[in-house]
Structures are given as structure tokens and as C-alpha cells.
matplotlib code that plots the C-alpha trace (Angstrom):
import matplotlib.pyplot as plt

x = [-111.0, -110.3, -107.0, -109.1, -112.4, -109.4, -107.7, -111.2, -112.9, -109.2, -109.8, -113.2, -113.2, -110.5, -111.5, -115.2, -114.0, -111.8, -115.0, -116.8, -114.3, -113.8, -117.4, -118.1, -115.7, -116.9, -120.1, -119.1, -116.8, -117.3, -117.7, -114.2, -112.1, -109.6, -110.4, -106.8, -108.0, -111.3, -109.4, -107.2, -109.6, -112.3, -109.0, -108.5, -112.3, -111.4, -108.4, -110.8, -113.7, -111.6, -109.7, -113.0, -114.4, -111.1, -111.5, -115.2, -114.2, -111.3, -113.8, -116.6, -113.6, -112.7, -116.4, -116.4, -113.2, -114.8, -118.5, -118.9, -120.3, -117.0, -116.3, -114.5, -116.0, -113.4, -112.9, -110.7, -108.6, -105.4, -103.0, -100.7, -104.3, -105.3, -101.5, -101.8, -105.2, -103.9, -100.5, -103.0, -105.0, -102.2, -99.3, -98.7, -96.0, -94.2, -93.3, -92.1, -94.0, -92.2, -94.2, -91.4, -94.3, -92.6, -93.8, -96.5, -98.5, -101.2, -104.9, -105.7, -108.7, -108.8, -111.5, -110.0, -111.8, -110.2, -106.8, -106.6, -107.6, -104.9, -102.4, -104.5, -103.6, -99.9, -99.2, -101.2, -99.2, -96.0, -97.0, -98.1, -95.3, -91.9, -90.5, -91.0, -89.1, -88.5, -89.7, -91.8, -90.7, -93.9, -92.4, -94.8, -94.1, -95.5, -94.8, -95.0, -99.3, -99.9, -98.3, -95.6, -96.0, -93.2, -93.9, -90.5, -90.4, -87.2, -88.4, -87.1, -88.3, -89.4, -88.5, -87.1, -89.3, -92.8, -91.9, -95.4, -97.3, -98.1, -100.2, -101.9, -105.7, -106.2, -101.9, -100.0, -96.3, -95.4, -94.9, -96.7, -98.7, -101.9, -104.7, -105.7, -106.9, -104.1, -106.3, -105.0, -102.3, -104.4, -107.2, -104.1, -103.3, -107.0, -107.4, -104.2, -105.3, -108.5, -106.7, -104.4, -101.7, -98.9, -97.8, -94.6, -92.7, -89.2, -86.4, -83.7, -80.1, -80.2, -82.6, -86.4, -89.0, -90.6, -94.1, -93.7, -97.7, -97.8, -100.9, -101.5, -104.5, -105.4, -104.3, -104.9, -103.0, -101.8, -102.3]
y = [245.8, 241.8, 242.3, 245.0, 242.2, 239.3, 242.1, 243.2, 239.4, 238.3, 241.5, 240.9, 237.2, 237.2, 239.4, 237.8, 234.2, 235.5, 237.5, 234.7, 231.7, 234.0, 235.2, 231.3, 231.1, 233.0, 231.7, 228.2, 228.7, 232.5, 230.9, 228.8, 231.2, 233.5, 237.6, 237.9, 235.9, 237.4, 240.3, 239.0, 237.6, 241.1, 242.8, 240.6, 240.9, 244.6, 244.7, 242.1, 244.5, 247.3, 246.0, 246.0, 249.0, 250.5, 248.8, 250.0, 253.2, 253.9, 253.0, 255.6, 258.8, 257.4, 257.4, 260.8, 262.3, 261.0, 262.7, 266.4, 267.2, 267.7, 270.1, 271.1, 271.4, 274.3, 275.0, 276.2, 272.8, 272.2, 270.0, 268.6, 267.5, 266.0, 264.0, 262.8, 261.7, 259.5, 258.5, 257.2, 255.6, 253.7, 252.9, 249.6, 248.1, 246.5, 250.1, 253.7, 256.9, 259.4, 263.5, 266.5, 269.7, 273.1, 275.6, 277.8, 276.1, 278.3, 277.0, 276.9, 276.5, 273.6, 270.1, 268.5, 265.4, 264.6, 265.9, 263.2, 260.9, 262.0, 261.2, 257.8, 256.5, 257.0, 256.5, 253.1, 252.3, 253.0, 250.6, 247.8, 247.5, 248.6, 245.5, 245.5, 247.4, 250.2, 253.7, 256.3, 260.0, 263.0, 266.8, 269.2, 273.1, 276.6, 277.5, 280.7, 280.8, 277.5, 274.1, 271.5, 267.6, 265.6, 261.8, 259.4, 255.7, 253.1, 250.4, 249.5, 252.3, 251.9, 250.8, 253.9, 253.5, 253.8, 256.5, 257.8, 255.6, 254.5, 257.1, 256.0, 254.0, 250.6, 250.5, 247.8, 247.3, 243.9, 241.2, 243.1, 240.9, 240.1, 242.6, 246.2, 247.8, 249.7, 253.1, 254.4, 257.0, 257.7, 258.9, 260.8, 262.2, 263.8, 264.7, 266.6, 268.0, 269.2, 271.6, 272.7, 271.2, 269.3, 265.6, 264.2, 260.9, 260.4, 257.8, 258.6, 258.1, 256.5, 254.4, 253.9, 256.8, 260.1, 261.4, 265.5, 267.2, 271.1, 272.7, 276.6, 277.8, 280.4, 280.2, 282.6, 284.6, 283.9, 286.3]
z = [-9.5, -9.1, -7.2, -4.9, -4.8, -3.7, -1.3, 0.6, 0.4, 3.2, 5.0, 5.0, 5.5, 8.4, 11.1, 10.6, 11.2, 14.6, 16.1, 15.4, 16.7, 19.7, 20.3, 20.7, 23.5, 25.7, 25.2, 25.6, 28.0, 30.0, 33.6, 33.5, 31.1, 33.8, 33.7, 31.7, 29.5, 28.8, 28.4, 25.9, 23.9, 23.9, 22.5, 19.9, 18.7, 19.2, 16.5, 14.2, 14.5, 13.2, 10.2, 8.3, 9.8, 8.5, 4.8, 4.3, 6.1, 3.3, 0.6, 1.7, 1.9, -2.3, -2.8, -1.7, -2.9, -6.6, -5.9, -7.1, -3.9, -2.1, -0.1, 2.8, 6.2, 7.5, 11.2, 13.7, 14.8, 17.0, 15.1, 18.3, 19.5, 16.2, 16.0, 19.5, 18.9, 16.2, 17.9, 20.6, 18.3, 16.0, 19.2, 19.7, 21.6, 18.3, 17.5, 19.0, 17.6, 18.7, 17.9, 18.0, 17.7, 17.1, 19.8, 19.6, 17.1, 16.5, 15.8, 12.0, 9.6, 8.0, 7.5, 10.9, 9.6, 6.9, 7.9, 11.2, 8.3, 6.1, 9.2, 9.9, 6.9, 6.3, 10.4, 10.0, 6.5, 9.2, 11.4, 9.3, 6.6, 8.7, 10.9, 14.3, 17.1, 14.6, 15.4, 13.5, 13.7, 13.4, 13.3, 13.0, 12.1, 10.7, 7.3, 6.1, 5.1, 6.5, 7.8, 7.2, 9.0, 8.2, 9.1, 8.7, 9.6, 9.7, 7.3, 4.0, 2.2, -1.1, -4.7, -6.6, -9.5, -7.4, -5.5, -6.9, -8.5, -4.4, -4.2, -6.9, -6.2, -5.5, -6.5, -3.9, -3.8, -5.2, -2.8, 0.4, 2.9, 1.4, 2.5, 2.4, -0.3, -2.1, -1.0, 1.8, 0.7, -2.6, 0.0, 2.2, -1.6, -2.3, 0.6, 0.7, -2.1, -1.2, 1.3, -1.9, -0.3, -1.8, -0.3, -1.7, -0.5, -0.4, 0.7, 3.9, 2.8, 6.5, 5.1, 5.5, 3.8, 4.5, 4.1, 3.7, 3.9, 3.4, 3.4, 2.9, 5.7, 7.6, 11.1, 14.0, 15.7, 19.2, 22.1]

ax = plt.figure().add_subplot(projection="3d")
ax.plot(x, y, z, "-o")
ax.set_aspect("equal")
plt.show()
């Protein structure tokens, strides 16, 4: 747990310091700051606030996974809508996120909140740990009795001997940037398994990596 505490202290201290300093600037120089500069300061506060919020959510989600009371809240969801929402939340000028949904995707009976969290954790990692200017591709398709989602990036990929370890709780690849808890992909795997699904990671021959999610779920027949 020491690496976890070290990472959390960084993840919390840095954004909290940013928020304190930016608010102090706004208070002291509010009249003199141009509106465009205020907008930039508000964006920095918003981004800084989301960092600890994300880590707290990961800790709560991990606690939920390990609880004996863990249970799916199933309902009918539009996967295309969920994916568009996750893309909007993670879209930055640094990366291009491209979504290819298959035609006539029906509603599926899933825990939409958990599937959304799975996709958010994977896409957020792809944005954080791949080079600026690269593309992330999401493909949604039907399969017999359920659906598949593939998320590919054009980053450096993963060491072949670490492909399974990246889904372990608290695991972080060596030489990665400070911060993070190593829970994102572990939670993604747990929520997928909670749907009796499967999640796999492999490196692509052309470079980059692909995470594939296969979930069996009841679907609504299109009329």
C-alpha cells in the first residue's frame, strides 16, 4: 500500500495546490484579469478538481467490487449514447478519438453506469499514456447474445510479459509518470467480469495496443 499512498499524495496535493493558487489569483486580481484569462483559470481549476475526484471514485469503485453486496443494476441502455458521452468527457486537443459504431445497434440490458466507468477508465488511460497527436479508435459491434467494444491506440504498446499484470490491482508499469493509483484497468476488468464478460489486452503489429471487451447481454429487438 505504500506505492498507493505515495501516488495518492501526489494526485491530491498537486491539484489542491493548483486550485488554492488559482482561486487566490482570482480573488486578488479579479477586476484586472481579462475575461479570457479568467476562462483559462476556471478551466485549470476544473481540470485540477477532476483529478482527485477521479481517484476517489476509483477507490470507491474498488471497494464496491470487493463488497459482498456488489450487484448489477440492470436496465436498458443505448451503448452508442454511452460511448459518445465518454468521448465528450475525455476529448482533448492532444488526441483524436474516433468512434465507429455498427449499424442498427439495439438497446442492451446492462448496468450502464458500470459500463460507462469501464470505458472511461480505458479511454482516459489511452489519452494519458499515449503520445500527443495520436489517435484512439473505438469500434462497437454486435455479437450473438451480446456486444463487443474494441479500443485501440497508436501509442508505444505494453511489454509482452506485462499484458496480464496491467489488470492487477495497484499495478503500474515501470517508468510511468508519477501519479495514479493503478486501479483503473483493474476496476474495468472487475466490472466487465461482473457482467460475465471478458476483457483482453494485446499489442498491435502496427504499433499501439488494443483492449477488447466482450459482454453477453440481453438485447431489445428492433422494430
